[in-house]
Structure formats: C-alpha cells, structure tokens
VEXDREN-2710 file (C-alpha; in Angstrom, 1 decimal):
% VEXDREN-2710
k/r/px/py/pz
1/MET/20.9/-0.9/24.9
2/THR/20.7/-3.9/21.7
3/HIS/18.4/-6.9/23.0
4/ALA/18.9/-9.9/20.4
5/VAL/16.1/-12.1/20.3
6/GLU/18.5/-15.3/19.8
7/GLN/21.1/-15.1/17.1
8/GLY/20.2/-11.8/15.8
9/ALA/18.4/-9.9/12.4
10/ARG/18.6/-12.0/9.6
11/MET/20.7/-10.9/6.4
12/GLY/18.3/-10.0/3.6
13/SER/19.9/-10.7/0.3
14/HIS/17.7/-7.1/-1.5
15/GLY/19.4/-4.7/1.1
16/THR/15.8/-4.0/2.5
17/VAL/15.2/-3.8/6.5
18/LEU/12.1/-3.1/8.2
19/LEU/12.0/-0.7/11.2
20/MET/9.3/-1.1/13.5
21/ILE/9.3/1.8/15.8
22/ASP/7.6/2.3/19.3
23/MET/4.8/-0.6/18.9
24/GLN/4.8/-0.4/22.9
25/ASN/2.3/-1.4/25.9
26/ALA/2.3/2.3/26.7
27/TYR/0.1/3.5/24.0
28/LEU/-2.7/0.6/25.2
29/ARG/-3.4/3.0/28.2
30/ASN/-4.4/6.3/28.2
31/ASP/-4.1/7.4/32.0
32/VAL/-0.8/8.8/31.6
33/ARG/-1.8/10.6/28.1
34/ASP/-4.7/11.9/29.3
35/VAL/-2.4/13.8/32.2
36/LEU/-0.2/14.7/29.7
37/GLY/-2.9/16.4/27.4
38/TRP/-2.1/13.7/24.8
39/PRO/-5.2/11.8/23.0
40/PRO/-5.8/8.4/22.1
41/ILE/-4.0/7.3/18.8
42/TRP/-6.1/7.2/16.2
43/ARG/-7.1/3.9/14.8
44/LEU/-4.8/2.4/17.0
45/SER/-6.4/-1.4/17.0
46/GLN/-5.8/-1.2/12.8
47/VAL/-2.5/-0.3/12.5
48/VAL/-1.6/-2.5/15.4
49/GLU/-3.1/-5.5/12.9
50/GLU/-1.8/-3.8/9.8
51/CYS/2.0/-4.1/12.0
52/ALA/1.4/-7.4/12.4
53/GLN/0.5/-8.4/8.8
54/LEU/3.9/-6.9/7.8
55/LEU/6.0/-8.2/10.0
56/ALA/4.1/-11.8/9.4
57/ALA/5.3/-10.9/5.2
58/ALA/8.2/-9.8/5.9
59/ARG/9.7/-12.1/7.8
60/THR/8.8/-14.7/4.9
61/VAL/10.3/-12.9/2.6
62/GLY/12.8/-12.4/4.7
63/ILE/13.5/-8.9/5.4
64/PRO/15.2/-8.4/8.4
65/VAL/13.3/-6.4/11.7
66/ILE/14.6/-3.8/13.5
67/TYR/12.3/-3.1/16.6
68/SER/12.8/0.6/18.3
69/ARG/12.0/0.8/22.3
70/SER/11.6/4.0/23.9
71/VAL/12.8/3.9/27.3
72/PRO/13.6/6.7/30.0
73/SER/16.9/8.0/29.8
74/SER/19.4/7.0/33.0
75/ALA/19.7/10.6/33.8
76/GLY/16.1/11.4/34.0
77/LEU/14.7/14.8/32.9
78/LEU/18.0/16.2/32.4
79/ALA/18.6/14.6/29.7
80/ALA/15.2/15.5/27.8
81/ASN/14.5/18.6/25.6
82/PRO/14.0/21.2/27.8
83/ARG/10.7/22.1/26.5
84/ALA/9.4/18.7/27.0
85/GLY/11.4/18.2/30.6
86/GLU/9.3/21.6/31.5
87/HIS/6.2/19.8/30.1
88/PHE/6.6/16.8/32.5
89/ARG/7.5/18.7/35.4
90/ARG/4.5/20.9/35.7
91/ARG/2.0/17.7/35.1
92/ALA/4.2/15.2/37.3
93/ILE/1.9/16.0/40.5
94/ASN/-1.1/14.6/38.3
95/LEU/0.5/11.5/36.8
96/PRO/-0.6/8.5/38.4
97/GLU/1.4/6.4/40.4
98/LEU/3.2/3.7/38.8
99/ALA/4.6/0.3/39.9
100/ALA/7.9/-1.0/38.9
101/GLU/6.2/-3.8/37.4
102/ASP/4.0/-1.4/35.4
103/SER/6.3/1.0/34.2
104/ARG/8.2/-1.9/32.9
105/TRP/5.5/-3.3/31.2
106/ARG/4.5/0.0/29.6
107/THR/8.0/-0.2/28.1
108/GLU/7.3/-3.7/26.2
109/ILE/6.5/-4.3/22.6
110/MET/2.8/-5.2/22.6
111/ASP/1.9/-8.9/22.3
112/GLU/0.5/-9.0/19.0
113/VAL/3.6/-7.4/17.2
114/ALA/5.7/-9.2/19.6
115/PRO/9.9/-9.9/18.2
116/GLN/10.7/-13.2/17.1
117/ALA/13.9/-15.3/16.9
118/GLY/16.0/-13.5/14.3
119/ASP/14.7/-9.8/14.9
120/LEU/16.7/-7.0/17.0
121/VAL/15.7/-5.1/19.6
122/LEU/17.3/-1.6/20.5
123/ASP/16.6/0.6/23.5
124/LYS/16.1/4.6/22.8
125/THR/15.9/7.8/24.1
126/ARG/15.6/10.4/21.5
127/PRO/12.2/10.8/18.7
128/SER/15.2/9.5/16.1
129/PHE/16.0/5.9/16.4
130/PHE/19.6/6.8/15.2
131/THR/20.2/9.1/17.6
132/TYR/22.8/7.6/20.2
133/THR/21.8/4.1/19.3
134/GLU/23.7/1.3/17.5
135/LEU/21.1/1.5/14.7
136/ALA/23.3/3.3/11.8
137/PRO/26.6/0.8/12.2
138/LEU/24.1/-2.0/12.4
139/LEU/22.2/-1.2/9.5
140/ARG/25.4/-0.9/7.8
141/ASN/26.8/-4.2/8.7
142/MET/24.0/-5.7/7.8
143/ARG/24.6/-4.1/3.8
144/ALA/20.9/-2.4/4.2
145/GLU/20.2/-0.1/1.2
146/ARG/16.3/0.8/1.6
147/LEU/14.6/0.8/5.0
148/ILE/11.0/1.0/5.3
149/VAL/9.7/2.2/8.6
150/ALA/6.3/1.6/10.6
151/GLY/5.0/2.1/14.4
152/LEU/4.3/5.2/16.1
153/GLN/3.9/8.1/16.0
154/THR/3.5/9.6/12.2
155/ASN/4.5/13.1/13.3
156/VAL/7.4/12.1/15.8
157/CYS/9.6/9.1/16.3
158/VAL/8.4/7.7/12.6
159/GLU/9.2/10.8/10.8
160/ALA/12.5/11.9/13.1
161/THR/13.7/8.3/12.0
162/VAL/12.7/8.8/8.7
163/ARG/14.2/12.6/8.5
164/SER/17.7/11.4/10.1
165/ALA/17.8/8.1/7.4
166/LEU/18.0/10.3/4.7
167/GLU/20.6/12.1/6.5
168/HIS/22.3/9.0/6.4
169/ASN/21.6/8.2/2.8
170/PHE/19.2/5.3/2.9
171/ALA/16.4/4.9/0.8
172/VAL/13.4/5.5/2.7
173/ALA/9.9/4.0/2.5
174/VAL/6.5/4.5/5.1
175/ALA/4.1/2.1/5.3
176/GLU/1.3/4.6/5.5
177/ASP/-1.5/2.1/6.5
178/ALA/1.1/0.3/9.1
179/VAL/1.5/3.7/11.1
180/SER/-0.6/6.4/13.0
181/THR/-0.5/9.1/15.7
182/ASP/-2.8/11.6/17.5
183/GLY/-5.2/12.1/14.8
184/PRO/-5.9/12.2/10.6
185/ALA/-4.6/16.0/10.7
186/LEU/-1.0/15.2/11.8
187/HIS/-0.8/12.0/10.3
188/HIS/-1.4/13.3/6.7
189/GLY/0.1/16.2/7.1
190/SER/3.5/14.4/8.4
191/LEU/3.2/12.2/5.4
192/ASN/3.0/15.0/2.9
193/SER/6.1/16.7/4.5
194/MET/7.8/12.9/4.0
195/ARG/6.8/12.7/0.3
196/VAL/8.1/16.3/-0.4
197/MET/11.5/14.7/0.8
198/TYR/11.0/12.0/-1.6
199/VAL/10.7/9.3/0.8
200/GLU/8.3/6.6/-0.7
201/VAL/5.2/6.7/1.1
202/ASP/2.6/3.7/0.1
203/THR/0.9/0.6/1.9
204/TRP/3.0/-2.2/3.6
205/ARG/2.4/-4.8/0.5
206/GLU/3.3/-2.6/-2.0
207/LEU/6.4/-1.7/-0.9
208/ILE/7.8/-4.9/0.2
209/ALA/6.3/-6.6/-2.8
210/PRO/8.9/-8.8/-4.9
211/ASP/8.8/-6.3/-7.9
212/ALA/8.6/-3.5/-5.8
213/VAL/10.8/-0.7/-7.4
214/TRP/9.7/2.5/-5.2
215/GLU/9.0/4.9/-8.2
216/LYS/5.6/6.8/-6.4
217/ALA/7.8/9.3/-5.6
218/PHE/9.1/10.4/-8.9
219/THR/5.4/9.3/-10.9
220/THR/2.8/10.6/-8.8
221/PRO/1.9/14.0/-9.3
222/ASN/2.3/16.4/-6.3
223/TYR/4.2/13.7/-5.0
224/GLY/1.2/12.1/-4.4
225/ARG/0.0/14.9/-2.0
226/ASP/-3.6/15.8/-2.0
227/THR/-3.6/19.0/-3.7
228/GLY/-5.1/21.3/-1.4
229/TYR/-1.7/20.7/0.1
230/TRP/-1.0/24.1/-1.2
231/SER/-4.5/26.0/-0.8
232/GLU/-5.5/28.8/1.8
233/PRO/-7.3/27.6/4.7
234/PRO/-10.5/29.2/4.8
235/LEU/-11.0/32.5/6.4
END
C-alpha cells in the first residue's frame, strides 16, 4: 500500500532519492524482540538522531524521501519465509497479547523521523523494499539514478534493499552512521559485504554534499574494509 503525505515525493533535479527503511515504533520496545530472541538495536538513539538530521538535510536540498513500513501480510504466516514462519510459531505462546491499537502503533514511523509533506510511505511485507511493492516503478517515474539508503536493520532490510537496488541498476550508497542492527559485528560485517559490491559506504553528510561524487568505493584501499576482513579468526 502506498501512502502519500499530501501530494507525493518532490522531484529532485539531481536524480538522488533517499530511502528510509523501517524506522518504526516496534524498535522502541523490546518485549516482542526478547521473546523472539532478538537483542535491542545497537546505538538506536544515535541512529534515530542521525536519521532525523539526514532527513532534514535531504529535504533542504530537495532530495525526495521514500519511507518503507514493514507490515504483516494479510495472509499471515502462510506468506512468510517457511523458516521464519516456523520460528514465530514456536515462540508464539510466549508473545505478549497486543491490543489492536498497540499493534498499529508499532508499525508506524517513529515521531522523531516522521514523514512530512511531500514524502512517500510504502508498505512492504518482505525484507527488500523492492519485493512486491511499487518502489521500482516509482523510482523510474522520478528518474532516480542514485539511492541513499538509511534505517534499520543493516544486515537485514537495509542490505536486502541494497542488493535489490543493484539488481535494478541503481547506483547505491549506505549512510553508515544512519543504519544499525542487533550488534556491531553484524553491522560492520554487513557494511563490508556491501562494500564488496561497490556500494558507496560513507557518512550521510558526505553522501548528500553538493559535490559528492561517490568515489570512495573505487579509491579506498580494500574498498574501505578493515584489512582484518581477510584474516583467519584466532583459534
């Protein structure tokens, strides 16, 4: 489902679009995550603040913003990846009872990074923002060429979206200070995996600078990865 805030995304003249991934209230409470065996998001408060600043800066320079909002499929667990569905089924008995209003609140975008007039919000049911959504045709209609990806979680929905974006032949960058996940190891490992695919990984301030050329992926030794990336782990 597509929700336009007033009249839809602004058309940037530079072909860059910001994708804000799953910055939803569910991450502010750990009751459900605890039952599912998922730890709190690493440095969540800092990432929320960085995302808020990134959004403000993007709007100032006219970069269109499209939010993803992860929601359950109307088909329930039948539509889920079978392994993920089995995990939910096994832990369902311990999940807290959620009132309808609470369930709805958890799917909404956090107040600190809430959509504004001109932004778009698209619902998704899979990790990738491109899967079973209208994102790809929207981006083509907007004449997008470059995508900046921020939000949650680095190694899950962010990385899945980045991989899909590459398959659609977009130039892709990840704002490394405006993404996070269950812990630093997963976060940095995911960023390293994306660097291998020539994704531009940098701070959001560098990515949206007027003279940003996105050359770090080609000019930084080892694609910007720590040289320990190739090292054998200690025995």
